[in-house]
N, C-alpha and C positions, 0 to 999 in steps of 0.2 A: 625303657625307662624303667630304673631301679623301684619307682613306686608301686609297680606291679610285679615285682619279684616274690617268689614264694619263700617261706622260710624252710622248704624243702631242700634247698642248697645246702644249710645250716644242718640240717638234721643228717643230711645223707654226709656233709664233712666230717660231722662227730662219729658216726658210725663207721666211715671208711678208717679215719684215724686211729681208732681204738683197736680195728680187726688187723690194719698192718703195722702200726705203729708200736702198740702194746704198751706206750707211754702213761696211761692214767691208772693210777692205782688204786684198787679196790677201797672201799668205805673204811677209812682208818679208825681205829680206836686206841685210846693209850694203852689197852690191855695187851697187844700184840703187834706183830711185824705186819705189812700189808702184803696182801697177795694179789695177783694180776690174774684177772678172768676176760673173756672175749664177748662182749654183750653187743647187739644192735638195736636200734630202735630206741634209744635215748633221749630224753629231756635235759637240756644242759642249763642251769641257772648260774649266772656269773655274778656273784657277790663281791660286795665290799663292805668293810665294817670298821667304822670310825666311831671314836670317842672323843669330844671336845676338839674335833677338827684332825685328829691324829688317828693314822690307819691302825687298828687292833691286828697283831699278828699272831701266828703261833696257833691258829686256830684249826681243830680237825672234824671230822663229820660227825661225831658224838655232840659237837657243841651247837649243833642247829637242828630246829625244828621245823620241817616244810610241809606245807597243804598245799593241795592242788584240788581246786573247787571243795575246799572244806575237809577233804579227805588226806589225812597224814600219809606221807611217802618215805618208802625207805632208801637212803643212800646207797647205789650201787657203786658209784666211784666217788673220789673226792681228789680234788688237786689244787696244790697252790699256784697260783699264776706265775708261770716261769717264760711265758711265751714273748716273742719281740711284740713290739706296740706299733702300728701305723697310726700315726696321729697328724691331724690337721689342726695347725694353730690359726684359728679365727679371729680375726682383729677388728673391732668397731672403728672406724673413720669417720663417722655420719658427724653432723654439726654439731650436737650435744656432746660430744669428745672435746671440743674447743680445749686447748691447754692441757689436755691430758696424754698428748702423742710421746712425749718422753718417756712418760710412766707405763704406756702402753708397750712402748718398744723395748725398756728395760724388762717388764715383765716375759715379754718374748724369749729374748736374750737369756733369762734366767732359766726358763723351759729348756731353752736348747742345751744349755750346760748341764742339765740334770738328767736328760735322757741316756741310755746305755748305747753302745756302738752299733748293736744289732737293731735298733729302732730305726724306724724311719719317719720323716718328719716333713708336712708340706705346708707353705706359708699362703694364706688368704686375708684379704680386706674386704670390707663390704661397707656400702652406705646403703642406698636404694638399690644397688646392684651389686653382687659380690665380683670379685677380681683375683683371678689365683694368681699369684708373684712366683712362686717358687713351686714345682710340682713335687710329690713325692719321692724321698730318697735318703740315703743314708749319710750323702755330704751334706754336712753342716755349714760349708763355706757360702754357697749361694744365700742361704737363710740368712746367716749372720750379716751378710752383706746389704740384703733387702731391708733388715730389721734397723740397721743404721742409716739407710736413707729416709724411714720412717722419722727420723729426728726432726727432720726438715717439713715434714708434711705439715698441711694445714688442713684440719678436719671441715668437711661441708657436706652438703645434701642432706636428705632425710633416711631415715633409719628402716631396714627391713632385716630383723633378726632372723625369720623365719627363710627368707630368700637365701641368706647367708648360710645356716644350718643345712638347708636342702642341697647347695651347690658344695659344701665340703663333703657332705656324706655321696654323692656323686663322684667325687674324688677319690674316696675310698672305694667305692664299687668298682671304678674305672680300672683300679691298679689291682683289684684282688685277682688273684689266681690261682684257678682251682686244680691246676696241676699240683702248684705246691701242696695244696689240703690235701690232695689224694694221696700224697706221698709221707703224709703225717706232719707238714709243717703247719702248725696254724697261727695265726696271727690276730691278736687282738685289735680291732678298730676303735677308735677313740678320736673326739673333737673337743678341742678345749678354745672356748669362745672368752674373750676379753672385752667387757663391755659395761656401759653404764645401765644396761637393762631398760633404757626407754626407747622401747619399739613402738612401731606403728600401729595401725590397725589389724587384728588378728582374722587372717584369710589362709585358705588352704594349709589350714594345721593338720587336717585329717590325713591329706595326700602326705604331706611331709612325715607323718608320723607312721605312714604305710611303708615309705621308703629307707625309714630308719629301721624298720623291723626287719625288712628286708636284708641289710647289710649286718645286724645286730650291732651297729654303733652305740656307743656310751658317749652322750654330751655331757662335758663338766662345763661349768663356768667360774670364771674369776670377775666378779661384780665390783666396779670402781663407785664410790660414791659420787653422784651427779652434782653434788655440792649445791644444788637450787632446789626449791620448791616448786613444784610443777603441779596445781590443782588439775588440771586437764586430765594428766594421767591419773591421779588418783581418784577422780570421781568417773572416768571411764575404764575403770581398772578390768572389769569383766570382759571389755571388749579389745584390750589391749593384749598384744604379744607380750609374753612372759618367758624369758629363759629359764627361770626356775621351775616351772612348768615342764617344760620340756625337759630338763636333767632330772626330774622325779618321773618322768614317764620311761624315761630309758635307763633308770639305774644309776644314772650319774648322780654327782654333787655340785652343789653351787656354794660359794665361799664368798662374802662380801669383804672386801678389804679397801684400806685407804695405804697401805704401804707397800711398795714394790718389792721391798727385800723378803717380806714375809709372807706374801702372796702365793709365790710358785712353791717354797718349799713346804708349805702344807697342801697343795693340790697334788703334784706330782705323785708323790707316794702313794696317794689314795688312787691315781690312775694304774700304778704299777704294781699295788699290792691289793690284789683280787683275786677270790676264791672261784673254783669250778665246782659245782655238784650236780651231779647226774642222777637220773631215777628213770625207770622203766615209763614208757610212753602208756599214757593212759589208752583204754578201751573207748575211743570219741568217734563221731563222724569227723571227716576230714573237713576242714574248715571251722571248725568249733574253736570259739575262745576259752581260753581257760584262766581263770583267776588264779594267781599264785600269793602266799603269803608265807615268809621266813621270818622266824623269830630265832634268838639264842635259847638254848636250853635252859632249864632252870638255874641248875648251878653255875653256868657262864654269866648268867643276868646278876648272879649276886656277886661276881668279880667285875663285872663292867655295868653297873645299874644305869648309866647314861648313854651305852652305846647305841649305835644307829646303824641299822643295815641298809642299803641301799640296791636295789634289783629290780628289775622289769616287774610291773604290777600283773602283768598276764601274756600269754603268747596264742597265735592260732596255728592249731594242727595244719601241716599240709594235708 
């Protein structure tokens, strides 16, 4: 199971990619052209920067300040995301989504239209149990047909957000090809969940987060207004599943929306416009958990005073 997969795979894939592909530029500054070096044993941070829901583009390594366990790190390599994306579109069809299936399907169709030709997409739906509707592929036809069929779907059953996310992550792992990574092809893995965030009781969260660390998948969420007041969920919030919590832990973004037209155009660029920053692996024992903090450099903070960086809060050394 992917829940016990070590991040060793990720680090090895990064090192091999740098050695054989040479496709990652040395940490760039605005004072000169990038150079190329061969390094191994690197830590990669997958960063996304947004301000008022809009991706901040054009940043370079000098625009970030990175701390690993409180110690400032020097960026060795920096790259703007250009890798293709493996995306699982995860749709909530539980009973609380009654009357919202058209909006959910339209959000899915809008997402499909914004993907690039090289991106792969899978379609899943979930209630108390998740169901894979279309496996991961570049062909958009089956996904579009399945989304059109959802217009007539009547939501029912209970909600298990975490089961849906866990199964979507399993789809990403099952289709990951180590040979392509060794040859220099890196694919970013992301989950986009459309839900009202009215999940069931929190359970198996630790195991699910372990699985997400194994694939390095980023969870993003479009949260539809439930349109009703549910005192039970509010009074038991500390015990409830919360997709916002999962997006934060994986370095993703959650966007609350009432409009099917505006939600996806705000979300997809955030998934596709990401930065990769690499620094030397710290000298620490295997299995040690390392906390990471990333901020904009003072000059860039002045230009973007309300910008927000999303990144995993930490990682475990293999």
